[in-house]
C-alpha positions as CSV (number, residue, x, y, z in Angstrom):
1,M,-4.4,-54.7,68.3
2,N,-1.8,-54.6,71.1
3,M,-2.7,-51.4,73.0
4,R,0.5,-51.5,75.0
5,N,2.4,-50.5,71.9
6,P,2.6,-46.6,71.8
7,L,2.1,-46.5,68.1
8,N,-1.0,-48.8,68.3
9,K,-2.4,-46.6,71.0
10,L,-1.8,-43.5,68.9
11,C,-3.5,-45.1,65.9
12,A,-6.5,-46.1,67.9
13,V,-6.9,-42.6,69.3
14,G,-6.4,-41.0,65.9
15,A,-8.8,-43.4,64.3
16,I,-11.6,-42.4,66.7
17,L,-11.0,-38.7,66.0
18,L,-10.5,-39.0,62.3
19,S,-13.5,-41.2,61.8
20,N,-15.6,-38.3,63.0
21,Y,-13.6,-35.7,61.2
22,S,-15.6,-33.0,59.4
23,G,-13.2,-30.1,59.8
24,H,-13.1,-30.3,63.6
25,A,-12.1,-32.8,66.3
26,A,-15.2,-34.6,67.6
27,E,-14.7,-34.3,71.4
28,L,-13.4,-30.7,71.5
29,E,-15.1,-29.1,68.6
30,G,-14.7,-25.4,68.8
31,S,-12.9,-25.5,72.1
32,I,-9.8,-24.2,73.8
33,M,-8.1,-26.2,76.6
34,T,-7.1,-23.8,79.4
35,V,-5.3,-24.7,82.7
36,R,-8.8,-24.6,84.3
37,G,-10.5,-26.7,81.7
38,S,-12.1,-26.5,78.3
39,I,-13.9,-23.4,77.1
40,P,-15.7,-22.6,73.9
41,V,-13.6,-20.8,71.3
42,A,-16.0,-17.8,71.6
43,E,-14.8,-17.2,75.2
44,L,-11.2,-16.8,74.3
45,G,-11.7,-13.1,73.5
46,K,-8.8,-10.7,73.1
47,T,-5.7,-12.8,73.1
48,L,-1.9,-12.6,73.4
49,S,-0.8,-15.7,71.5
50,H,2.8,-16.0,72.7
51,E,4.0,-15.0,76.2
52,H,5.9,-16.4,79.2
53,V,5.3,-16.2,82.9
54,L,8.5,-17.9,84.0
55,V,11.5,-19.3,82.1
56,D,14.4,-21.2,83.6
57,F,17.5,-21.3,81.5
58,I,19.6,-23.4,83.8
59,G,19.3,-26.5,81.7
60,A,17.0,-29.6,81.5
61,E,19.0,-31.7,84.0
62,E,18.9,-29.0,86.8
63,S,15.6,-27.2,86.3
64,G,12.6,-28.1,88.4
65,Y,9.9,-26.8,90.7
66,H,12.5,-26.6,93.5
67,R,14.1,-23.6,91.6
68,W,11.3,-21.1,92.4
69,D,8.8,-20.3,95.1
70,R,5.3,-20.1,93.5
71,E,4.1,-17.5,96.0
72,E,7.0,-15.2,95.2
73,V,6.4,-15.7,91.4
74,I,2.7,-14.9,91.9
75,S,3.5,-11.7,93.8
76,V,5.7,-10.5,90.9
77,M,3.7,-11.7,88.0
78,L,0.1,-11.2,89.0
79,P,0.2,-7.4,88.9
80,R,1.6,-7.7,85.4
81,L,-1.1,-10.0,84.3
82,M,-3.7,-7.7,85.8
83,A,-2.3,-4.8,83.9
84,V,-3.0,-6.5,80.5
85,K,-6.4,-7.7,81.7
86,D,-7.2,-4.1,82.5
87,L,-6.5,-3.3,78.8
88,G,-9.3,-5.7,77.8
89,Y,-7.4,-9.0,77.2
90,Q,-9.0,-12.2,78.3
91,S,-6.5,-14.9,77.3
92,I,-2.8,-15.6,77.2
93,F,-1.0,-18.6,75.6
94,E,2.0,-19.4,77.9
95,C,4.7,-20.9,75.7
96,T,7.2,-22.1,78.3
97,P,7.8,-25.9,77.6
98,A,8.7,-28.7,79.9
99,F,12.2,-28.6,81.4
100,L,12.4,-24.8,80.7
101,G,10.1,-23.7,83.5
102,R,6.6,-24.9,82.6
103,D,4.6,-25.0,85.9
104,P,1.0,-25.9,85.4
105,R,0.0,-25.4,89.0
106,L,1.5,-21.9,89.0
107,L,-0.4,-21.1,85.9
108,R,-3.7,-22.4,87.3
109,R,-3.3,-20.4,90.4
110,L,-2.5,-17.2,88.4
111,S,-5.5,-17.9,86.2
112,E,-7.8,-18.3,89.2
113,L,-6.5,-15.0,90.8
114,S,-6.5,-13.0,87.6
115,E,-9.6,-14.6,85.9
116,L,-7.6,-14.7,82.7
117,N,-7.6,-17.8,80.5
118,L,-4.1,-19.2,80.6
119,I,-3.2,-22.0,78.2
120,T,-0.1,-24.2,78.8
121,N,1.5,-26.7,76.4
122,V,3.0,-30.0,75.8
123,G,6.3,-30.7,73.8
124,Y,10.0,-30.2,74.1
125,Y,12.2,-27.3,73.2
126,G,15.1,-28.4,70.9
127,A,16.6,-25.0,70.2
128,R,19.9,-24.0,71.6
129,Q,21.2,-27.5,70.6
130,N,18.9,-29.5,72.8
131,Q,20.2,-28.3,76.1
132,F,16.6,-28.1,77.4
133,I,15.7,-31.7,76.7
134,P,17.1,-34.4,79.0
135,E,19.6,-36.6,77.3
136,K,17.6,-39.8,78.0
137,I,14.6,-38.2,76.2
138,Q,16.7,-37.2,73.3
139,D,17.3,-40.9,72.7
140,W,13.6,-41.7,72.6
141,P,12.1,-42.9,69.3
142,I,9.4,-40.9,67.7
143,N,6.7,-43.3,69.0
144,E,7.7,-42.8,72.6
145,L,7.6,-39.0,72.2
146,V,4.1,-39.3,70.6
147,D,2.9,-41.6,73.4
148,K,4.1,-39.2,76.1
149,W,2.5,-36.1,74.6
150,V,-0.8,-37.8,73.8
151,Q,-0.9,-39.1,77.4
152,E,-0.4,-35.6,78.8
153,F,-3.2,-34.3,76.6
154,E,-5.5,-37.1,77.6
155,L,-4.7,-37.4,81.3
156,G,-3.0,-34.2,82.3
157,I,0.5,-33.0,83.0
158,E,2.3,-35.2,85.6
159,D,-0.2,-35.6,88.5
160,T,-1.9,-32.3,88.2
161,G,-4.9,-33.2,86.0
162,I,-4.1,-29.9,84.1
163,R,-4.2,-30.5,80.4
164,P,-2.2,-28.7,77.7
165,G,-4.0,-26.6,75.1
166,F,-1.3,-26.7,72.3
167,L,2.0,-28.2,71.3
168,K,5.2,-26.2,71.8
169,I,8.5,-27.3,70.3
170,G,11.7,-25.5,69.2
171,V,14.2,-26.0,66.5
172,D,17.5,-24.2,65.8
173,R,18.0,-21.6,63.1
174,E,20.0,-23.6,60.7
175,D,20.0,-24.4,56.9
176,Q,18.7,-27.9,57.6
177,L,16.8,-29.5,60.5
178,S,19.0,-31.8,62.7
179,A,17.9,-35.4,63.1
180,M,16.6,-34.6,66.6
181,H,14.6,-31.6,65.4
182,E,13.1,-33.5,62.5
183,K,12.0,-36.1,65.1
184,L,10.3,-33.3,67.1
185,I,8.5,-32.1,64.1
186,R,7.3,-35.5,63.0
187,A,6.2,-36.4,66.6
188,A,4.3,-33.2,66.8
189,C,2.6,-33.9,63.5
190,R,1.4,-37.3,64.7
191,V,0.2,-35.9,68.0
192,H,-1.7,-33.3,66.2
193,L,-3.5,-35.9,64.1
194,A,-4.3,-37.8,67.3
195,T,-5.4,-34.8,69.5
196,G,-6.1,-31.8,67.3
197,L,-3.6,-29.7,69.2
198,T,-2.0,-26.9,67.2
199,I,1.8,-27.0,66.7
200,A,3.7,-23.9,67.7
201,S,7.4,-24.2,66.8
202,H,10.1,-21.7,67.9
203,T,11.8,-21.4,64.5
204,G,12.8,-17.8,63.9
205,P,13.9,-16.3,60.6
206,S,15.2,-19.6,59.2
207,P,15.0,-21.5,55.9
208,V,14.0,-24.6,57.9
209,V,10.4,-23.3,58.1
210,F,10.0,-24.5,54.5
211,Q,11.6,-27.8,55.2
212,I,9.1,-28.1,58.0
213,T,6.3,-27.5,55.5
214,Q,7.5,-30.4,53.5
215,I,7.4,-32.6,56.6
216,L,3.9,-31.5,57.4
217,Q,2.9,-32.7,53.9
218,E,4.7,-36.0,54.3
219,E,2.9,-36.5,57.7
220,R,-0.4,-35.5,56.1
221,V,-0.9,-32.5,58.4
222,D,-2.5,-29.4,56.9
223,P,-0.2,-26.4,57.2
224,S,-2.9,-24.5,59.1
225,A,-2.1,-26.7,62.1
226,F,1.4,-25.1,62.3
227,I,2.5,-21.7,63.8
228,W,5.8,-20.3,62.6
229,V,7.0,-18.8,65.9
230,H,9.3,-15.8,65.8
231,A,8.8,-14.9,62.2
232,T,9.2,-11.3,63.3
233,R,12.6,-10.7,61.9
234,D,12.2,-12.4,58.6
235,N,11.3,-10.5,55.4
236,S,7.9,-10.0,53.9
237,E,8.6,-12.2,51.0
238,N,9.2,-15.3,53.2
239,Q,6.3,-14.3,55.5
240,I,3.9,-14.1,52.5
241,R,5.2,-17.3,51.0
242,A,4.6,-19.1,54.3
243,A,1.1,-17.6,54.6
244,R,0.3,-18.6,51.1
245,M,1.3,-22.2,52.0
246,G,-1.2,-22.0,54.9
247,L,1.1,-21.6,57.9
248,W,0.3,-19.1,60.7
249,V,2.9,-16.3,60.7
250,S,3.6,-15.2,64.2
251,I,4.9,-11.7,64.7
252,D,5.5,-12.3,68.4
253,N,8.7,-11.0,69.9
254,L,7.9,-7.3,69.8
255,R,9.2,-5.3,72.7
256,E,10.4,-1.6,73.2
257,N,12.2,-1.4,69.9
258,A,11.1,1.4,67.6
259,N,12.9,0.1,64.5
260,L,11.5,-3.4,65.0
261,L,8.0,-2.0,65.6
262,R,8.2,0.1,62.4
263,A,9.5,-2.8,60.3
264,N,6.7,-5.1,61.5
265,V,3.9,-2.7,61.0
266,E,5.2,-2.6,57.4
267,R,5.4,-6.5,57.3
268,I,1.9,-6.9,58.7
269,S,0.6,-4.3,56.2
270,A,2.3,-6.3,53.4
271,L,0.6,-9.5,54.6
272,K,-2.7,-7.6,54.6
273,E,-2.2,-6.2,51.1
274,A,-1.4,-9.7,49.9
275,G,-4.7,-11.0,51.3
276,F,-3.2,-12.9,54.3
277,L,-4.2,-10.9,57.4
278,N,-6.1,-14.0,58.4
279,R,-2.9,-15.9,58.7
280,V,-1.1,-13.5,61.2
281,L,-0.7,-13.7,64.9
282,V,0.8,-10.9,67.0
283,S,2.2,-11.0,70.5
284,Q,5.3,-9.8,72.3
285,D,7.1,-12.8,73.9
286,A,7.1,-10.9,77.2
287,G,7.1,-11.8,80.9
288,W,10.1,-14.0,81.7
289,Y,10.4,-14.3,85.5
290,R,13.9,-15.8,85.9
291,P,14.6,-18.0,88.9
292,G,17.7,-17.1,90.7
293,E,17.6,-13.4,89.8
294,E,16.4,-10.8,92.3
295,D,12.6,-10.3,92.0
296,G,12.7,-12.5,88.9
297,G,15.0,-10.2,87.0
298,A,13.9,-7.6,84.4
299,I,10.3,-8.6,83.7
300,A,9.1,-7.4,80.2
301,P,5.5,-6.0,80.4
302,F,2.6,-7.7,78.6
303,T,1.3,-4.3,77.4
304,F,3.4,-3.4,74.4
305,V,1.1,-4.9,71.8
306,E,-1.9,-2.8,73.0
307,Q,0.0,0.4,73.9
308,S,2.4,0.5,71.0
309,L,1.6,-2.0,68.2
310,V,-2.1,-1.3,68.0
311,P,-1.8,2.5,67.7
312,A,1.0,2.1,65.1
313,L,-1.3,-0.2,63.0
314,E,-4.2,2.3,63.3
315,K,-1.9,5.0,62.2
316,A,-1.0,2.9,59.2
317,G,-4.6,2.7,58.3
318,F,-5.8,-0.5,60.0
319,E,-9.5,-0.4,60.9
320,E,-11.0,-1.7,64.1
321,H,-12.2,-5.0,62.5
322,E,-8.7,-5.7,61.2
323,V,-7.2,-5.2,64.6
324,D,-9.9,-7.5,66.0
325,Q,-8.9,-10.0,63.3
326,L,-5.4,-10.1,64.7
327,L,-6.2,-10.2,68.3
328,I,-9.5,-12.1,68.5
329,K,-10.4,-14.0,65.4
330,N,-6.9,-15.3,64.4
331,P,-5.9,-16.7,67.8
332,A,-9.2,-18.5,68.1
333,N,-8.9,-20.0,64.6
334,A,-5.2,-20.9,65.1
335,Y,-5.6,-22.6,68.5
336,A,-9.0,-24.2,68.3
337,I,-8.6,-27.9,69.0
338,R,-9.4,-29.7,65.8
339,V,-7.6,-32.2,63.5
340,R,-6.4,-30.5,60.3
341,S,-5.3,-33.3,58.0
342,L,-4.5,-33.5,54.3
343,S,-6.6,-35.9,52.3
344,R,-4.6,-38.8,50.9
């Protein structure tokens, strides 16, 4: 086999993992990959499954580390991370992709200072009509995307040695996936089968989530490997349908919005009543230090879930073990690195 061919390399890596498959990836069974290295799933603890430290919306061709001063970002964001740590949280999945402000060195330093587990990602964000993917990369075939993402998982991001702990991609809210976004989904599926990394896709309240489910089946990836990001504003019928298919339903862009909070307490309750509380993730999509704005702009706190959502769920009749299901058990099950494939 010619190992210089990206697809051959992928097949070789995938074959090693899948030959040992018994529900878990062999090398990282029961593990989470943080910016400071691998930890057992049991050490993940209370978790926010979808947040951002820094996001740079200037565009893929202009964004880069020159756009921000890490020490300044640390001075602004560390107190906000400590505030949520003081509420008992141990881990945060940082969902900013490459070319949109992902900075693994910044995250590692924040992790060291806060002693929080921070998890970064690999993948490209195609939403907003691909403006956050460099044009040359948009022309890459699927195999080249796969090879790049597998390499980052195996060797680390750029020259940092810091490895991603999940896949983060993004698609637009349309009736059908574009060719580019279908390519992102298929590439993510193949990387999952090679690495065991969970796929989190910015999708929103969009019918393409069910087209994505069909692609997962075609690529032989179990739906439990896929997180429907920003399902927050969709209706209970679609959320329950997705959970029944096996997807993770992520109620993750909750902020200081009383109507949205009330609606999603009802939706989470509906998922519980339907027997799918074990398919739900909750977070707030907060943070968002913005380069170029004074003091990073209006930083959303990471505390809304604990201070507003949890009390609202308890008022709606949720017991302690059910809240723990949402904040401890589900993130661990969703993000544990293991290959989840469909039998042929």
